[in-house]
C-alpha positions in Angstrom: 226.3 254.2 351.4 223.0 256.3 352.1 220.9 254.8 349.3 221.0 257.4 346.3 220.1 257.0 342.8 222.5 256.5 340.2 221.6 259.9 338.5 222.4 261.4 342.0 226.4 260.1 341.5 226.6 260.9 338.1 225.6 264.8 338.6 228.0 264.8 341.6 230.7 264.8 339.7 229.2 267.4 337.2 229.4 271.1 337.3 225.9 271.5 339.5 224.7 274.0 342.4 224.2 271.7 345.4 220.6 272.0 347.4 220.9 272.3 351.3 217.8 272.3 354.0 218.5 273.2 357.4 215.2 272.6 359.5 214.9 273.6 363.4 212.3 271.1 365.4 211.4 273.2 368.4 210.2 272.1 371.3 206.7 273.4 371.2 206.0 271.4 367.6 207.0 274.0 365.3 209.6 273.5 362.4 211.3 276.2 361.0 213.0 276.3 357.5 216.2 277.8 358.1 217.8 280.1 355.6 221.3 279.7 355.9 224.7 281.1 354.5 227.4 278.2 355.6 228.0 275.6 358.2 229.5 271.9 358.2 228.8 268.4 359.1 231.5 266.1 360.6 230.8 262.3 360.5 233.8 260.7 362.2 233.7 257.3 363.4 236.5 257.6 365.5 234.1 259.8 368.2 231.8 258.5 370.4 229.6 260.9 369.3 229.7 260.5 365.5 228.1 263.2 364.1 228.2 266.6 364.5 227.6 270.3 362.8 227.4 273.4 362.6 225.3 276.0 361.0 225.5 279.8 359.8 222.1 282.0 359.6 221.4 285.3 359.0 218.8 285.7 361.2 219.8 286.9 365.2 216.0 286.2 366.0 217.2 282.6 367.1 218.7 283.9 369.9 216.5 282.9 372.7 215.4 286.2 374.9 212.5 284.9 376.3 211.8 282.1 379.1 209.1 281.5 376.3 212.0 281.5 373.6 214.6 279.4 375.8 211.4 276.8 376.7 211.2 276.0 372.8 215.1 276.1 372.1 216.6 273.8 374.8 216.2 270.4 373.3 215.6 271.4 369.8 216.8 269.8 367.3 218.3 270.2 363.9 217.4 268.1 360.6 219.8 268.6 357.7 220.2 267.7 354.3 222.3 268.1 351.3 221.3 267.0 347.5 221.5 268.2 344.0 219.4 269.8 341.8 219.2 268.4 338.0 218.5 270.9 336.4 215.0 269.8 335.1 212.9 271.2 338.0 213.6 267.9 340.4 216.0 267.5 343.4 217.1 264.5 345.2 218.6 265.5 349.0 220.4 263.0 351.4 219.9 263.6 355.4 223.1 264.4 357.0 221.9 263.0 360.3 219.5 264.4 363.1 221.0 266.7 365.8 220.5 268.2 369.5 220.8 271.8 369.3 223.1 272.5 371.6 224.7 276.1 371.3 223.1 279.2 369.1 225.2 282.6 369.8 225.9 285.4 367.5 225.6 289.1 367.3 221.8 289.8 368.5 221.4 293.0 366.6 223.2 292.2 363.5 223.7 288.3 363.0 225.0 286.5 362.0 224.2 283.3 364.5 225.7 280.3 364.6 223.9 277.1 365.5 225.9 274.0 366.7 224.5 270.5 367.6 225.5 266.6 368.2 223.3 263.7 366.9 221.4 261.6 369.5 224.0 259.4 371.1 224.7 262.7 373.0 221.3 262.5 374.5 222.1 258.8 376.0 225.7 259.7 377.3 224.7 262.9 379.0 221.5 260.9 380.9 224.3 259.6 383.2 223.1 256.6 385.4 221.8 258.2 389.0 221.0 254.4 390.3 223.4 251.3 389.6 222.3 249.5 386.0 222.6 245.8 385.2 222.6 244.7 382.0 221.6 241.2 380.9 219.8 239.2 378.2 221.4 240.0 375.2 223.6 242.5 373.1 220.7 243.8 371.4 218.5 244.0 373.9 220.8 245.5 376.6 221.7 248.0 374.1 217.9 249.1 373.3 216.9 249.4 377.2 219.8 251.8 377.6 219.0 253.9 374.6 215.3 253.9 375.0 215.8 254.5 378.8 216.7 258.3 377.4 214.7 258.0 374.1 211.7 255.9 374.4 211.0 256.7 370.8 214.6 256.0 369.4 214.7 253.3 367.0 217.3 251.0 367.3 218.0 248.8 364.3 220.2 245.6 364.4 222.4 244.1 361.7 224.1 241.6 363.5 223.1 238.1 365.0 222.0 238.9 368.4 223.4 236.8 371.2 223.5 236.5 375.2 225.5 238.6 377.4 226.9 238.2 380.6 225.8 240.2 383.5 227.4 243.9 383.7 226.6 246.3 386.2 227.4 250.0 385.4 227.7 252.2 388.4 226.0 255.5 389.5 227.5 258.2 387.2 228.4 256.0 384.3 228.2 257.0 380.9 225.3 254.9 379.4 226.4 255.6 375.8 229.9 253.9 376.5 227.9 251.0 378.0 226.0 250.3 374.8 229.9 250.7 373.1 231.0 247.8 375.4 228.1 245.5 374.9 228.0 246.3 371.2 232.1 244.7 371.2 230.8 241.7 372.8 229.3 240.7 369.6 232.2 242.3 367.7 229.9 245.3 366.8 229.8 249.2 367.1 226.5 251.0 367.5 225.9 254.7 366.5 223.4 256.9 365.2 222.9 257.1 361.7 222.0 260.1 359.1 218.1 258.9 359.8 218.3 259.5 363.7 218.3 255.7 364.0 220.5 253.9 366.5 222.2 251.0 364.3 223.9 248.1 366.0 226.5 246.8 362.9 230.0 245.2 362.4 232.5 247.0 360.3 232.9 245.8 356.7 235.7 243.9 355.9 237.5 246.3 352.9 238.3 242.7 351.0 235.0 241.6 350.9 232.6 244.2 349.9 232.4 245.9 346.8 233.0 249.6 346.1 230.6 251.8 346.2 232.2 255.2 344.9 235.0 256.2 342.7 237.4 259.1 343.5 239.4 259.2 340.2 241.8 261.6 339.1 240.7 261.6 335.5 238.2 263.3 333.6 235.0 263.4 334.8 236.4 262.3 338.1 235.8 263.5 341.7 239.9 263.5 342.8 240.8 266.7 344.0 244.3 265.8 346.0 245.3 263.1 348.1 248.1 262.1 351.0 249.0 258.9 352.1 250.8 258.0 355.2 252.0 255.2 357.4 252.6 255.0 361.0 253.2 252.9 363.6 252.0 254.9 366.6 248.8 252.9 368.0 249.2 250.2 365.7 248.1 246.8 367.3 248.6 243.2 365.6 246.8 241.5 367.9 244.1 241.9 370.6 243.4 239.6 373.5 239.7 239.6 374.8 239.0 238.5 378.0 235.7 238.0 380.0 233.9 235.9 382.7 232.4 232.6 382.2 228.7 232.4 383.5 229.2 228.7 384.9 230.8 228.0 388.4 234.1 227.0 388.7 235.0 227.5 385.1 238.4 229.6 384.3 237.3 232.8 382.5 237.2 232.8 379.1 239.6 234.4 376.4 240.7 234.9 373.0 243.8 236.0 371.0 243.0 237.4 367.5 246.2 238.4 365.5 247.3 239.6 362.0 247.5 236.2 360.4 247.9 237.3 357.2 251.7 237.3 355.7 251.3 239.8 353.3 250.1 242.0 355.8 253.2 244.8 357.0 251.8 244.2 360.7 251.7 240.4 360.2 252.0 238.8 363.9 255.6 237.4 364.5 256.9 239.2 361.4 259.2 241.7 361.0 256.7 244.0 362.9 257.0 242.4 365.6 254.3 241.0 368.3 252.4 244.2 369.8 249.4 242.8 371.8 246.3 245.3 372.6 243.8 244.1 375.7 240.4 244.5 376.2 237.9 243.0 379.2 234.4 243.1 380.1 232.2 241.0 381.9 229.7 240.9 379.2 231.9 238.4 377.2 230.9 234.8 378.6 232.0 232.6 375.7 234.8 232.3 373.8 233.3 233.0 370.5 231.9 236.0 372.1 235.5 237.0 373.0 236.5 236.1 369.4 234.3 238.5 367.6 235.3 241.2 370.0 239.0 240.6 370.0 238.7 240.2 365.7 236.4 243.5 365.7 239.2 245.3 368.2 242.2 243.8 366.0 240.5 245.5 362.8 240.7 248.9 364.0 243.9 248.4 365.8 245.8 247.4 363.2 244.2 249.8 359.7 246.4 253.0 360.6 249.1 251.2 359.7 248.5 252.6 356.1 245.6 255.5 355.8 244.8 258.1 353.1 243.4 262.0 353.6 241.7 262.8 350.1 239.7 265.7 349.0 237.2 265.2 346.6 234.0 267.1 345.3 231.4 266.6 347.8 229.4 263.3 348.4 226.8 264.0 351.2 225.7 259.8 350.8 228.7 258.8 352.2 228.9 256.6 355.3 231.6 255.7 357.6 232.7 252.4 356.6 232.2 252.5 353.1 234.6 250.8 350.9 236.2 253.1 347.7 238.0 252.9 345.2 241.0 255.8 344.5 242.6 256.5 341.4 246.0 258.5 341.8 247.3 261.2 339.5 250.0 258.8 338.6 247.5 255.9 337.6 248.2 254.1 341.2 244.8 252.6 342.5 243.5 251.5 345.6 240.7 250.4 347.8 240.4 252.8 351.0 237.6 252.6 353.9 236.0 255.9 355.0 236.7 256.7 358.7 235.7 260.5 358.9 234.6 263.2 356.1 233.0 267.0 356.1 230.1 268.0 354.5 229.9 271.5 353.9 226.8 273.2 353.5 227.7 276.2 350.9 228.8 276.3 347.4 232.4 275.5 346.7 233.6 273.9 350.0 236.2 271.7 350.6 235.2 267.7 351.1 237.9 266.2 353.2 238.0 262.6 353.5 240.0 260.1 355.7 240.5 256.5 355.5 241.4 254.1 357.9 243.0 251.4 356.0 244.3 251.2 352.2 245.2 248.4 349.4 246.4 247.6 346.5 243.4 247.2 343.7 244.5 245.4 340.9 
């Protein structure tokens, strides 16, 4: 969860007026605070571009008309925040993302105007390779090179122990962001752009190894509105075989099979669910340890959908994908869920749907 005060978390469960801010950073250096009437920021760890936004503004003058307008708009960015007013004249805002402005459209005379944007992974992804690129060295170094190739001033934050990778050449027309995601997987990690616009290399937290950051409770003073829970075997695997290549001559390729080894799990390897492996290979994997880390990350994702939840609660803009939340259902059932995606409204009374990727009973 994005760092916020205890006062903030208490306030979002109370009746309050949300505070939202949308800033347009034009390429000529101007920063414009936009009056807006609505919009949504969607955050989804299942998408390569993790954050997207839509903002509705009443001012039709934002539609580019002249070449100068177009020059200032193409490449512009949106910084969006939402927070609370405490009623004593103070506020606390939480960033929801830094977005590349991709589209502006609306009635040229009367408005309203709709702005659409994507988080900065899109800048890396769209800068397709015009010459072969060979990634070498370490996970963090290789990702930083690819990110800063497109965004020289980008911050790249590593929350993992760096490790060497094997040489991997990406061909002309390859997507550099997909290359970053592949390299991160060699360390059992994922890479994404956070709410501050920085690129982060991190491991998905273990549901049972971290403390819940927020409670969604169907109780007096709680934020729970509604919830659905489902189970499906579609796309659910209980084993991942990761394969790579050794850097030593005459040594067979390395591999590692990670399986669901929890006898109490509904997807236990060799249990009633059977054996359902998936496969992953990359030349960046040069050791058995690297294969193990990559396979373990993929397995955590592959087996998670056997139980998922879709909830609606009062909005919490500080949530982040991977956060563990405690859910108390109306029937008294308590569960731990891991956040997969959510949408933050920029207007009063907007819905706040949360989708989760796994669930465990909470004693």
